[in-house]
ZAMARGU-4260 file (C-alpha; in steps of 0.2 Angstrom, whole numbers, plus 5000, padded with zeros to 4 digits):
<rodrens>
0) 5337/5260/5576 | 5332/5275/5566 | 5323/5289/5575 | 5311/5303/5568 | 5319/5319/5567
5) 5307/5334/5564 | 5314/5352/5563 | 5306/5369/5564 | 5311/5387/5562 | 5306/5397/5576
10) 5304/5416/5580 | 5311/5422/5597 | 5292/5424/5603 | 5288/5406/5599 | 5304/5399/5605
15) 5300/5407/5622 | 5282/5402/5622 | 5286/5384/5618 | 5300/5383/5630 | 5289/5388/5644
20) 5276/5375/5639 | 5289/5361/5640 | 5296/5367/5656 | 5279/5364/5664 | 5277/5346/5659
25) 5295/5339/5654 | 5311/5334/5663 | 5326/5343/5658 | 5341/5335/5651 | 5351/5327/5664
30) 5368/5334/5656 | 5362/5351/5656 | 5374/5361/5666 | 5362/5375/5673 | 5346/5384/5669
35) 5351/5391/5653 | 5355/5374/5645 | 5373/5370/5636 | 5384/5376/5622 | 5387/5364/5608
40) 5401/5367/5598 | 5404/5354/5582 | 5418/5353/5569 | 5409/5346/5553 | 5419/5337/5540
45) 5416/5334/5522 | 5426/5326/5507 | 5436/5334/5492 | 5419/5336/5483 | 5408/5343/5496
50) 5397/5328/5495 | 5389/5330/5512 | 5386/5347/5507 | 5379/5344/5490 | 5369/5330/5495
55) 5360/5342/5509 | 5357/5354/5496 | 5350/5342/5483 | 5339/5335/5497 | 5347/5317/5493
60) 5335/5304/5502 | 5349/5295/5510 | 5364/5305/5516 | 5377/5307/5531 | 5387/5321/5541
65) 5403/5317/5550 | 5407/5328/5565 | 5417/5329/5581 | 5407/5338/5595 | 5412/5345/5612
70) 5401/5354/5625 | 5403/5370/5634 | 5420/5374/5626 | 5427/5358/5636 | 5438/5345/5629
75) 5434/5333/5644 | 5420/5325/5634 | 5424/5323/5615 | 5412/5315/5604 | 5416/5307/5586
80) 5400/5306/5577 | 5392/5299/5560 | 5375/5304/5558 | 5365/5296/5544 | 5349/5302/5538
85) 5335/5293/5528 | 5320/5304/5524 | 5315/5312/5541 | 5323/5298/5550 | 5341/5299/5558
90) 5354/5286/5564 | 5368/5292/5574 | 5384/5282/5577 | 5394/5290/5592 | 5409/5286/5602
95) 5421/5296/5614 | 5438/5300/5608 | 5454/5307/5616 | 5460/5324/5611 | 5476/5317/5602
100) 5463/5307/5592 | 5453/5322/5588 | 5469/5332/5583 | 5474/5318/5572 | 5457/5317/5563
105) 5458/5338/5561 | 5475/5334/5552 | 5467/5321/5540 | 5475/5307/5549 | 5466/5290/5552
110) 5463/5284/5571 | 5461/5267/5578 | 5445/5259/5575 | 5435/5244/5578 | 5435/5239/5561
115) 5415/5239/5561 | 5403/5248/5550 | 5395/5253/5568 | 5411/5262/5574 | 5411/5279/5568
120) 5430/5279/5568 | 5429/5265/5556 | 5417/5277/5543 | 5429/5291/5547 | 5445/5283/5542
125) 5437/5275/5526 | 5431/5293/5521 | 5448/5300/5525 | 5457/5286/5514 | 5445/5286/5500
130) 5437/5304/5499 | 5449/5315/5507 | 5437/5319/5521 | 5443/5335/5530 | 5437/5348/5543
135) 5427/5361/5534 | 5416/5372/5546 | 5413/5375/5565 | 5395/5376/5571 | 5390/5383/5588
140) 5374/5387/5598 | 5366/5385/5614 | 5354/5372/5617 | 5340/5370/5630 | 5334/5351/5630
145) 5319/5342/5638 | 5315/5323/5637 | 5300/5312/5639 | 5304/5294/5642 | 5290/5284/5633
150) 5294/5285/5615 | 5311/5291/5620 | 5306/5309/5616 | 5318/5323/5615 | 5314/5341/5612
155) 5328/5354/5609 | 5328/5373/5607 | 5344/5380/5598 | 5348/5398/5599 | 5362/5409/5592
160) 5368/5397/5578 | 5385/5403/5572 | 5399/5399/5561 | 5418/5399/5559 | 5429/5394/5545
165) 5443/5394/5557 | 5442/5375/5558 | 5461/5374/5567 | 5453/5384/5581 | 5441/5370/5586
170) 5442/5366/5604 | 5450/5383/5608 | 5440/5396/5619 | 5436/5414/5613 | 5435/5410/5596
175) 5427/5423/5583 | 5410/5418/5574 | 5399/5424/5561 | 5381/5423/5567 | 5368/5418/5554
180) 5357/5433/5549 | 5342/5422/5548 | 5336/5405/5555 | 5347/5405/5570 | 5333/5397/5580
185) 5327/5381/5578 | 5317/5368/5587 | 5320/5350/5585 | 5308/5335/5590 | 5316/5317/5590
190) 5308/5301/5595 | 5308/5282/5592 | 5290/5276/5585 | 5279/5289/5594 | 5275/5305/5601
195) 5261/5307/5613 | 5246/5318/5607 | 5248/5329/5621 | 5265/5334/5617 | 5260/5338/5599
200) 5246/5349/5606 | 5259/5359/5616 | 5270/5361/5601 | 5256/5368/5591 | 5257/5387/5587
205) 5248/5387/5571 | 5261/5397/5562 | 5277/5385/5563 | 5281/5374/5548 | 5292/5359/5546
210) 5309/5364/5539 | 5322/5354/5530 | 5334/5364/5542 | 5353/5360/5541 | 5364/5369/5552
215) 5380/5362/5542 | 5373/5370/5526 | 5368/5387/5533 | 5385/5389/5542 | 5394/5382/5527
220) 5385/5395/5516 | 5388/5409/5529 | 5407/5405/5530 | 5408/5404/5511 | 5400/5422/5509
225) 5414/5428/5520 | 5428/5422/5509
</rodrens>
């Protein structure tokens, strides 16, 4: 199922205020490691023509992103994901892979797949063989997440978005990053078919505007400026 995904750039003040409102009425994500939330680190891939990046810059209606994701700098759980976007709706194919599979993909090698378009490994392998898919940038940030089960609503607050072009360091601790000078905080609102009116009211500040925010694009541009 495609889910709605709306994004909003936030100031520090807005983020603190909105998070306090959500804290009062919603449950925190069950995967949180503590009151500060958790750290997400993703390794994004693109092809030889940087099609994923260019499609994002051009605002192509239907586009995909390829990534490997870990949490709190741990390799205990490694997620392989292909995220397809159509307008403001997303569909994410995700599966857990091993460290050896992660390292193979980082070298541009295919891994075992289920020979199904629903298997992200199949899509990765196809892009590796036909488009030269390779790792491009590491994106990291801290996330605080809240959920509301009716409508499968998920509201996340991301802080300290930062980038590293040293893709070979993915999975290692104590990496160095370039912090975004702007747009390093974002609110994301995701749901299936509806979101309750009371949540929309709680999210209203009168100043935030919906944005076509892309961590991948911003972090690629950040890293490219350092070259």
